[in-house]
C-alpha positions as CSV (number, residue, x, y, z in Angstrom):
1,M,83.4,112.0,109.5
2,S,86.9,110.6,109.2
3,D,86.1,107.1,108.3
4,S,86.3,106.3,104.6
5,L,83.6,104.5,102.8
6,K,85.8,101.5,102.5
7,D,86.2,101.5,106.3
8,R,82.5,101.8,106.9
9,V,81.7,98.9,104.5
10,R,84.4,96.7,106.1
11,E,82.9,97.5,109.6
12,K,79.4,96.6,108.3
13,L,80.5,93.3,106.7
14,L,82.4,92.2,109.8
15,R,79.4,93.1,112.0
16,Q,77.1,91.1,109.6
17,L,79.4,88.1,109.8
18,A,79.4,88.3,113.6
19,E,75.6,88.6,113.7
20,D,74.9,85.8,111.2
21,G,77.5,83.3,112.2
22,G,79.7,84.6,115.0
23,H,82.7,82.7,113.6
24,P,84.8,82.6,110.4
25,V,83.2,81.0,107.3
26,Q,85.8,78.3,107.4
27,E,84.5,77.1,110.7
28,A,80.8,77.3,109.8
29,E,78.7,74.2,109.6
30,G,77.6,73.6,106.0
31,D,77.7,76.2,103.3
32,D,75.5,79.0,104.4
33,P,75.2,81.1,101.3
34,R,74.9,84.3,103.3
35,L,78.2,83.8,105.1
36,V,79.9,82.7,101.9
37,S,78.6,85.8,100.1
38,I,79.7,88.2,102.9
39,D,83.1,86.5,103.1
40,S,83.5,86.8,99.3
41,D,82.5,90.5,99.4
42,L,84.9,91.2,102.3
43,A,87.7,89.6,100.2
44,A,86.8,91.8,97.2
45,L,86.7,94.9,99.5
46,E,90.2,94.1,100.9
47,Q,91.6,94.0,97.3
48,A,89.9,97.2,96.2
49,S,91.8,100.4,96.2
50,D,90.3,103.7,97.4
51,G,87.8,105.1,94.9
52,D,87.3,101.6,93.3
53,V,83.7,101.1,92.0
54,V,83.5,97.8,94.0
55,I,83.4,99.8,97.2
56,E,80.4,101.8,96.1
57,E,78.7,98.7,94.8
58,L,79.2,96.9,98.2
59,A,78.0,100.1,100.0
60,A,74.8,100.0,98.0
61,K,74.4,96.3,98.5
62,Y,74.7,96.5,102.3
63,W,73.1,99.9,102.7
64,V,76.1,101.7,104.0
65,P,75.8,105.5,104.1
């Protein structure tokens, strides 16, 4: 498997955003806490370096193998 854990988590978060809202959080009606949480987690993931504990925490939170 050539995908890194970070890549798999990113893919899962983007898929979750698409399934839950289908559009960016900034365009969502109201403040859906699920979309805000996913968006925040995606931002944290993008700032994490490979091997960062944040990646493992997000993988566990979103059940990414």
